[in-house]
Backbone as CSV, one residue per row, in Angstrom:
resi,resn,N_x,N_y,N_z,CA_x,CA_y,CA_z,C_x,C_y,C_z
1,UNK,-52.297,28.142,11.038,-51.390,28.628,10.022,-50.808,29.971,10.426
2,UNK,-51.587,30.770,11.080,-51.086,32.060,11.546,-49.988,31.886,12.572
3,UNK,-50.064,30.795,13.371,-49.023,30.529,14.362,-47.695,30.258,13.677
4,UNK,-47.734,29.499,12.600,-46.506,29.201,11.860,-45.915,30.467,11.272
5,UNK,-46.754,31.312,10.742,-46.277,32.548,10.139,-45.622,33.433,11.199
6,UNK,-46.204,33.468,12.377,-45.646,34.332,13.424,-44.353,33.749,13.979
7,UNK,-44.148,32.418,13.857,-42.923,31.789,14.334,-41.744,32.016,13.404
8,UNK,-41.977,32.340,12.150,-40.897,32.557,11.191,-40.118,33.789,11.584
9,UNK,-38.811,33.714,11.391,-37.963,34.859,11.671,-38.127,35.870,10.551
10,UNK,-38.071,37.121,10.863,-38.187,38.112,9.793,-36.981,38.012,8.860
11,UNK,-37.210,38.247,7.601,-36.150,38.117,6.605,-35.654,39.494,6.200
12,UNK,-34.365,39.521,5.847,-33.807,40.754,5.313,-33.497,40.527,3.850
13,UNK,-33.354,41.587,3.130,-33.092,41.471,1.700,-31.608,41.599,1.432
14,UNK,-31.149,40.806,0.506,-29.766,40.846,0.051,-29.814,41.062,-1.449
15,UNK,-29.221,42.139,-1.891,-29.264,42.428,-3.317,-28.020,41.880,-3.992
16,UNK,-28.233,41.310,-5.169,-27.148,40.764,-5.970,-27.314,41.311,-7.382
17,UNK,-26.221,41.728,-7.962,-26.268,42.257,-9.319,-25.831,41.172,-10.291
18,UNK,-26.676,40.911,-11.269,-26.390,39.924,-12.301,-26.644,40.552,-13.666
19,UNK,-26.004,40.000,-14.662,-26.326,40.432,-16.027,-27.684,39.838,-16.397
20,UNK,-28.254,40.330,-17.441,-29.560,39.844,-17.886,-29.490,38.350,-18.201
21,UNK,-28.406,37.921,-18.882,-28.249,36.509,-19.235,-28.093,35.633,-17.984
22,UNK,-27.329,36.143,-17.012,-27.145,35.380,-15.769,-28.472,35.228,-15.035
23,UNK,-29.238,36.319,-14.968,-30.538,36.278,-14.282,-31.469,35.277,-14.963
24,UNK,-31.517,35.300,-16.276,-32.373,34.365,-17.012,-31.924,32.920,-16.791
25,UNK,-30.616,32.721,-16.742,-30.072,31.375,-16.504,-30.470,30.873,-15.113
26,UNK,-30.350,31.730,-14.090,-30.727,31.354,-12.720,-32.214,31.030,-12.664
27,UNK,-33.024,31.839,-13.277,-34.483,31.608,-13.259,-34.816,30.292,-13.958
28,UNK,-34.188,30.030,-15.102,-34.451,28.790,-15.847,-34.040,27.554,-15.019
29,UNK,-32.850,27.590,-14.419,-32.385,26.456,-13.594,-33.305,26.275,-12.385
30,UNK,-33.696,27.369,-11.759,-34.593,27.295,-10.594,-35.919,26.638,-10.983
31,UNK,-36.479,27.063,-12.101,-37.753,26.479,-12.554,-37.596,24.995,-12.868
32,UNK,-36.465,24.627,-13.476,-36.205,23.216,-13.771,-36.159,22.377,-12.493
33,UNK,-35.819,23.021,-11.373,-35.739,22.327,-10.079,-36.956,22.634,-9.205
34,UNK,-38.021,23.176,-9.831,-39.287,23.469,-9.147,-39.110,24.391,-7.947
35,UNK,-38.331,25.446,-8.133,-38.082,26.424,-7.070,-38.200,27.821,-7.653
36,UNK,-38.391,28.753,-6.763,-38.333,30.141,-7.214,-36.868,30.531,-7.292
37,UNK,-36.599,31.625,-7.984,-35.213,32.104,-8.094,-34.664,32.432,-6.711
38,UNK,-35.482,33.004,-5.844,-35.036,33.348,-4.485,-34.675,32.095,-3.690
39,UNK,-35.547,31.068,-3.751,-35.251,29.807,-3.047,-33.959,29.182,-3.570
40,UNK,-33.832,29.175,-4.882,-32.649,28.592,-5.509,-31.379,29.315,-5.059
41,UNK,-31.393,30.630,-5.090,-30.214,31.418,-4.686,-29.906,31.227,-3.198
42,UNK,-30.966,31.225,-2.372,-30.779,31.035,-0.928,-30.112,29.680,-0.655
43,UNK,-30.616,28.618,-1.289,-30.031,27.282,-1.097,-28.600,27.229,-1.622
44,UNK,-28.354,27.870,-2.749,-27.000,27.870,-3.322,-26.015,28.580,-2.397
45,UNK,-26.446,29.681,-1.801,-25.576,30.420,-0.883,-25.214,29.553,0.317
46,UNK,-26.223,28.938,0.928,-25.946,28.134,2.123,-25.190,26.843,1.797
47,UNK,-25.412,26.309,0.607,-24.627,25.146,0.172,-23.159,25.535,0.040
48,UNK,-22.902,26.691,-0.541,-21.518,27.178,-0.688,-20.885,27.391,0.691
49,UNK,-21.632,27.947,1.618,-21.120,28.161,2.981,-20.781,26.824,3.631
50,UNK,-21.671,25.825,3.498,-21.400,24.495,4.072,-20.138,23.887,3.464
51,UNK,-19.951,24.031,2.165,-18.750,23.493,1.511,-17.485,24.166,2.019
52,UNK,-17.546,25.452,2.276,-16.370,26.170,2.785,-16.086,25.777,4.228
53,UNK,-17.131,25.690,5.043,-16.949,25.376,6.465,-16.620,23.908,6.719
54,UNK,-17.105,23.002,5.884,-16.913,21.558,6.084,-16.514,20.874,4.780
55,UNK,-15.326,21.158,4.255,-14.934,20.573,2.963,-14.802,19.048,3.010
56,UNK,-14.497,18.486,4.185,-14.328,17.032,4.291,-15.622,16.276,4.039
57,UNK,-16.762,16.918,4.238,-18.053,16.262,4.015,-18.401,16.129,2.531
58,UNK,-17.674,16.841,1.700,-18.013,16.865,0.286,-17.012,16.111,-0.575
59,UNK,-16.145,15.317,0.064,-15.287,14.400,-0.651,-14.125,15.019,-1.389
60,UNK,-13.864,16.267,-1.192,-12.694,16.857,-1.828,-12.154,17.969,-0.943
61,UNK,-10.882,18.138,-1.033,-10.214,19.202,-0.296,-9.454,20.044,-1.301
62,UNK,-9.440,21.308,-1.084,-8.605,22.137,-1.934,-7.531,22.795,-1.072
63,UNK,-6.513,23.300,-1.697,-5.362,23.833,-0.974,-5.757,24.979,-0.053
64,UNK,-6.730,25.776,-0.431,-7.103,26.922,0.402,-7.842,26.496,1.667
65,UNK,-8.434,25.302,1.658,-9.183,24.857,2.831,-8.341,23.989,3.761
66,UNK,-7.104,23.699,3.381,-6.259,22.825,4.194,-5.187,23.613,4.930
67,UNK,-4.866,23.148,6.085,-3.747,23.686,6.829,-2.480,23.324,6.055
68,UNK,-1.610,24.266,5.832,-0.413,24.033,5.021,0.463,22.936,5.621
69,UNK,0.581,22.904,6.939,1.400,21.872,7.589,0.824,20.480,7.341
70,UNK,-0.494,20.366,7.395,-1.142,19.080,7.145,-0.914,18.669,5.700
71,UNK,-1.044,19.612,4.786,-0.826,19.336,3.372,0.611,18.865,3.132
72,UNK,1.584,19.528,3.743,2.987,19.138,3.581,3.248,17.761,4.179
73,UNK,2.599,17.449,5.314,2.763,16.132,5.940,2.183,15.043,5.043
74,UNK,1.021,15.303,4.451,0.415,14.341,3.528,1.328,14.126,2.331
75,UNK,1.876,15.206,1.812,2.780,15.125,0.669,4.028,14.309,1.034
76,UNK,4.593,14.564,2.217,5.773,13.823,2.680,5.456,12.347,2.860
77,UNK,4.319,12.052,3.497,3.923,10.660,3.735,3.671,9.916,2.425
78,UNK,3.083,10.599,1.470,2.831,9.987,0.163,4.142,9.654,-0.532
79,UNK,5.088,10.575,-0.481,6.399,10.341,-1.093,7.094,9.158,-0.418
80,UNK,7.007,9.081,0.906,7.617,7.980,1.656,6.963,6.649,1.288
81,UNK,5.636,6.636,1.134,4.931,5.402,0.759,5.375,4.932,-0.620
82,UNK,5.556,5.859,-1.533,6.006,5.492,-2.885,7.402,4.896,-2.819
83,UNK,8.294,5.511,-2.022,9.651,4.982,-1.879,9.637,3.582,-1.271
84,UNK,8.811,3.383,-0.244,8.714,2.065,0.391,8.148,1.027,-0.573
85,UNK,7.174,1.422,-1.386,6.617,0.496,-2.363,7.658,0.107,-3.397
86,UNK,8.464,1.076,-3.828,9.532,0.778,-4.786,10.543,-0.184,-4.170
87,UNK,10.897,0.032,-2.905,11.835,-0.860,-2.214,11.241,-2.257,-2.080
88,UNK,9.963,-2.336,-1.746,9.289,-3.628,-1.640,9.300,-4.348,-2.987
89,UNK,9.021,-3.613,-4.054,9.029,-4.217,-5.393,10.421,-4.740,-5.738
90,UNK,11.474,-3.999,-5.378,12.851,-4.454,-5.636,13.124,-5.749,-4.873
91,UNK,12.699,-5.783,-3.609,12.933,-6.988,-2.802,12.163,-8.184,-3.338
92,UNK,10.945,-7.942,-3.785,10.165,-9.041,-4.367,10.832,-9.563,-5.635
93,UNK,11.357,-8.672,-6.444,12.059,-9.086,-7.662,13.309,-9.894,-7.300
94,UNK,14.026,-9.453,-6.267,15.201,-10.206,-5.813,14.796,-11.588,-5.313
95,UNK,13.695,-11.657,-4.582,13.220,-12.946,-4.074,12.859,-13.877,-5.238
96,UNK,12.231,-13.329,-6.277,11.911,-14.141,-7.457,13.189,-14.638,-8.134
97,UNK,14.172,-13.752,-8.240,15.451,-14.151,-8.841,16.130,-15.254,-8.025
98,UNK,16.107,-15.118,-6.715,16.708,-16.129,-5.837,15.986,-17.464,-6.011
99,UNK,14.661,-17.418,-6.060,13.885,-18.655,-6.221,14.167,-19.302,-7.573
100,UNK,14.270,-18.498,-8.617,14.605,-19.043,-9.944,15.987,-19.678,-9.943
101,UNK,16.940,-19.027,-9.299,18.300,-19.571,-9.201,18.286,-20.879,-8.412
102,UNK,17.522,-20.891,-7.330,17.430,-22.102,-6.508,16.858,-23.260,-7.320
103,UNK,15.831,-22.991,-8.109,15.241,-24.041,-8.935,16.238,-24.551,-9.979
104,UNK,17.012,-23.656,-10.560,18.028,-24.057,-11.547,19.096,-24.928,-10.889
105,UNK,19.562,-24.499,-9.707,20.568,-25.285,-8.979,20.017,-26.666,-8.647
106,UNK,18.777,-26.703,-8.205,18.150,-27.975,-7.837,18.082,-28.922,-9.037
107,UNK,17.680,-28.404,-10.197,17.604,-29.233,-11.405,18.994,-29.733,-11.822
108,UNK,19.977,-28.842,-11.774,21.348,-29.258,-12.118,21.874,-30.299,-11.130
109,UNK,21.577,-30.118,-9.868,22.016,-31.065,-8.835,21.416,-32.447,-9.099
110,UNK,20.116,-32.492,-9.419,19.479,-33.780,-9.712,20.130,-34.455,-10.919
111,UNK,20.418,-33.659,-11.930,21.060,-34.206,-13.138,22.438,-34.762,-12.814
112,UNK,23.229,-34.003,-12.068,24.580,-34.448,-11.705,24.533,-35.671,-10.788
113,UNK,23.550,-35.711,-9.918,23.420,-36.847,-9.009,23.056,-38.120,-9.774
114,UNK,22.168,-38.002,-10.773,21.791,-39.159,-11.588,22.988,-39.711,-12.347
115,UNK,23.868,-38.822,-12.764,25.038,-39.246,-13.530,26.219,-39.608,-12.624
116,UNK,25.977,-39.669,-11.327,27.008,-39.972,-10.331,28.215,-39.036,-10.434
117,UNK,27.961,-37.788,-10.783,29.034,-36.798,-10.860,29.153,-35.976,-9.570
118,UNK,28.200,-36.173,-8.665,28.213,-35.459,-7.388,27.824,-36.447,-6.300
119,UNK,28.399,-36.274,-5.132,28.142,-37.205,-4.028,26.760,-37.018,-3.419
120,UNK,26.339,-38.025,-2.665,25.054,-37.978,-1.970,25.241,-37.214,-0.660
121,UNK,24.446,-36.188,-0.459,24.551,-35.356,0.740,23.330,-35.504,1.641
122,UNK,22.633,-36.631,1.544,21.415,-36.804,2.334,21.723,-36.841,3.836
123,UNK,22.843,-37.454,4.238,23.209,-37.477,5.662,23.547,-36.075,6.152
124,UNK,24.267,-35.332,5.314,24.593,-33.948,5.686,23.318,-33.101,5.795
125,UNK,22.376,-33.341,4.891,21.106,-32.609,4.922,20.339,-32.925,6.202
126,UNK,20.367,-34.187,6.633,19.702,-34.560,7.890,20.360,-33.863,9.077
127,UNK,21.700,-33.772,9.060,22.405,-33.078,10.144,22.061,-31.596,10.162
128,UNK,21.956,-31.000,8.996,21.569,-29.587,8.922,20.158,-29.409,9.475
129,UNK,19.256,-30.313,9.131,17.880,-30.249,9.639,17.867,-30.355,11.157
130,UNK,18.699,-31.227,11.715,18.779,-31.360,13.176,19.281,-30.072,13.813
131,UNK,20.304,-29.482,13.218,20.854,-28.240,13.766,19.809,-27.123,13.699
132,UNK,19.117,-27.027,12.557,18.113,-25.969,12.422,16.892,-26.199,13.303
133,UNK,16.629,-27.434,13.674,15.500,-27.681,14.580,15.810,-27.171,15.984
134,UNK,17.102,-27.136,16.337,17.467,-26.623,17.662,17.728,-25.110,17.633
135,UNK,17.971,-24.543,16.454,18.131,-23.103,16.282,17.006,-22.634,15.362
136,UNK,16.530,-21.447,15.583,15.457,-20.965,14.700,15.954,-20.800,13.270
137,UNK,17.114,-20.186,13.112,17.684,-20.001,11.788,19.185,-19.765,11.919
138,UNK,19.920,-20.068,10.843,21.369,-19.887,10.829,21.830,-19.493,9.428
139,UNK,22.988,-18.860,9.386,23.597,-18.561,8.095,24.349,-19.796,7.621
140,UNK,24.596,-19.915,6.321,25.385,-21.054,5.832,26.766,-21.134,6.502
141,UNK,27.357,-20.004,6.793,28.672,-19.984,7.435,28.621,-20.630,8.829
142,UNK,27.594,-20.274,9.622,27.458,-20.859,10.975,27.206,-22.364,10.893
143,UNK,26.394,-22.782,9.935,26.135,-24.223,9.758,27.439,-24.924,9.375
144,UNK,28.209,-24.301,8.511,29.489,-24.856,8.078,30.417,-25.070,9.269
145,UNK,30.469,-24.110,10.167,31.320,-24.222,11.360,30.837,-25.361,12.252
146,UNK,29.514,-25.458,12.461,28.964,-26.496,13.334,29.182,-27.906,12.773
147,UNK,29.129,-28.064,11.445,29.265,-29.393,10.833,30.660,-29.672,10.289
148,UNK,31.486,-28.654,10.289,32.840,-28.784,9.745,32.800,-29.235,8.277
149,UNK,31.908,-28.572,7.520,31.767,-28.816,6.086,32.058,-27.523,5.330
150,UNK,32.402,-27.659,4.068,32.651,-26.519,3.193,31.370,-25.699,3.020
151,UNK,31.479,-24.369,3.037,30.315,-23.486,2.894,29.600,-23.735,1.567
152,UNK,30.346,-23.970,0.499,29.715,-24.221,-0.802,28.851,-25.478,-0.771
153,UNK,29.309,-26.494,-0.054,28.531,-27.730,0.086,27.254,-27.449,0.876
154,UNK,27.387,-26.679,1.946,26.218,-26.316,2.768,25.202,-25.566,1.912
155,UNK,25.662,-24.599,1.141,24.750,-23.822,0.293,24.078,-24.724,-0.733
156,UNK,24.829,-25.639,-1.331,24.254,-26.580,-2.292,23.138,-27.393,-1.646
157,UNK,23.389,-27.894,-0.446,22.385,-28.694,0.265,21.161,-27.834,0.593
158,UNK,21.407,-26.626,1.115,20.296,-25.744,1.487,19.447,-25.361,0.274
159,UNK,20.081,-25.198,-0.876,19.368,-24.804,-2.088,18.586,-25.960,-2.717
160,UNK,19.053,-27.180,-2.529,18.443,-28.310,-3.234,17.479,-29.133,-2.390
161,UNK,17.525,-29.003,-1.088,16.653,-29.785,-0.212,15.411,-28.954,0.131
162,UNK,14.246,-29.533,-0.094,12.971,-28.827,0.112,12.678,-28.510,1.579
163,UNK,13.415,-29.123,2.493,13.154,-28.881,3.913,13.624,-27.506,4.371
164,UNK,14.463,-26.859,3.587,15.070,-25.601,4.010,14.567,-24.446,3.165
165,UNK,14.453,-23.296,3.804,14.067,-22.094,3.056,14.903,-20.922,3.539
166,UNK,15.121,-20.003,2.634,15.875,-18.795,2.931,14.908,-17.716,3.390
167,UNK,15.199,-17.124,4.526,14.432,-15.974,4.989,15.064,-14.749,4.336
168,UNK,14.349,-14.150,3.399,14.876,-13.041,2.605,15.233,-11.852,3.496
169,UNK,14.486,-11.631,4.542,14.703,-10.480,5.403,16.002,-10.594,6.188
170,UNK,16.289,-11.791,6.717,17.465,-11.951,7.577,18.664,-12.530,6.829
171,UNK,18.433,-13.180,5.694,19.519,-13.829,4.959,19.958,-15.130,5.618
172,UNK,19.098,-15.685,6.456,19.410,-16.928,7.179,18.473,-18.025,6.719
173,UNK,18.926,-19.258,6.851,18.119,-20.405,6.449,17.390,-20.955,7.663
174,UNK,16.205,-21.482,7.404,15.398,-22.087,8.463,14.631,-23.257,7.877
175,UNK,14.047,-24.062,8.763,13.224,-25.183,8.298,11.897,-24.655,7.766
176,UNK,11.387,-25.344,6.750,10.065,-24.948,6.201,8.983,-25.338,7.168
């Protein structure tokens, strides 16, 4: 035991001034944690030092512990992410609107076809499928030129035939 005592580094005293109420509060908290007031204060001091030196280990950062440039970059990146999310939400809403419109057109087309008010475009749809199988994707205008058909007819076929889908990003149609 004497060896352990001789291995300890000598300690110096650090005086701290507290009000009577503060001192009593520190002593009460220390006792509640089964420590002396000195042990409690020593641990609190070094805990505070660790938090200042390594704020990332404690799950929170404050403005005084962060490099201002890093903070500004985080702020800029966050703003950009919000803008991109808003743009994505707008595009998703547009895609939903397009799909709803396509479903409405498809239902109307079936109704008109049953009543023989619109011609059968199954051969034209097969030709479009053949063209799209040789090309990855095309716009309705390019398909119209290749088949020598009216663009409105091409769009009607593309909207009503399940074999075709619109790529929202490019605005071109491709096979499903």
